C-alpha positions, 0 to 999 in steps of 0.5 A: 684396517685400523679404522680407515673407512675409505679402504674397508666395507665392514666394521670388524669388532674384536672382543678381547676377554677370556674365551667364553666370557664375551657373550654378554658384550656380543649380545649388547652390541647386536641389540644396540640400535645406534650400531644398527643405524650407523651400519644402515647410514654408512652402508657398512656391515659389522662382524664381531669376533671373539679374540681373547687377549688374556688367560687366567691362571692361579695366583701365588695366594690361590691355595691359601684362599679357601683355608683363610675363608674357613678359619677367619672372619672379616668385616668386609670382603671386597671383590672388584671384578667378575673374575675375582668373584668367580675365583672367590666363589669357587674357593668359598664353596670348597671351604664349605660356604662359611659365613662371610662378612659384608661383601662389597662389589665393584660394578654390576657385572661383579655383583651379578657374578657373585649372585650366581653363587648366591652370595649377597652383596651389601655394598656397591659404590656409585661408580665402578672403580676401586677409587670410588669404593675407597671413598664411599665404603663405610666403616663397620658398625661392629668395628666402631662399637668395639673400638677397632679398625674395620677389617677388609679381605681383598682377594684380587688379581696379581696385576690389580693396582694397589689403589684399594688397599692403600686408600682404605688403609689411609682411612684407618681400615685394616686390609688383607690382600691375597693375589688369588689369580693372574692374567697372562697374554694369550698366544694367537694362532695365525687365523686369530692374528689375521682377524686382529690385523683386520680389526677396526675396533678392539674392546678392552676390559682391563689393562692386561688385555690392552698390554696383550693386544699390543704384544700380539700386534706389535709386528703389524704394519696396519694402523691400530684399531680404535679402542673401546674400553669398559671404563677409565682404567682400561682407557688410561692403559691405552693412553699410556701405550700411545693410543691417540686420545681421539681413538679411545672411547669409554663411558663415564660410568663403567658397565656393559651398556656404556661399553656398547655405547663406546663401541657405537661411538668408535664406529660412528667416528670411523663412518664419519671419516 
């Protein structure tokens, strides 16, 4: 309960992504040698449960996405998450797979999601954050030759921060943002609430998941689960919601392998108590 190893005999890990999208992390955890060693050393077993915190719904600009792709051309298309990639690719397919400008993807998982739809990625920033993309995205050579601003189409979550468009606009880029999807808190059933109550570690991939977890666990008297985050953005959301720093774990470089290591760090922290 909340990571107190004196009263638990097993680690309970909650995977909080949307239903059906937790398999890659589950596989990474099950194959992680550190987690296996921690379990052997502590004498505790591990249970991994899918406990979705969020659901995706259409955003206010969803219906405009396919027509815009069919009728407009941009130097870049910026995709910052696997879900944004999936929504974008579906609309692109519906539009007849028109020619795209260069695609910039934040993170390996986003790049892989685009690859599933045979969308080539021209640029990936050195760190999987929008801020790093803002710093590193080069202007379009064509735009420079034509003496105009580099154009960027940014289909995003309605809840995504404005880091990307403001940062690129400050560099002289012209950015068109569409809020193509939104995230809402998933409603838990009694058995899911019970699982959350027993969780020792909760795995977060977005601030929306952090917020939804808190909404669904606000009535619990048990201590908070430790937070294992995919990267700094989710970790920052935990800090803003009064998680203690010692109970937040995240990799310096966002990604699946680093996320699994952050879970191992959390389990190690519990085992040492």
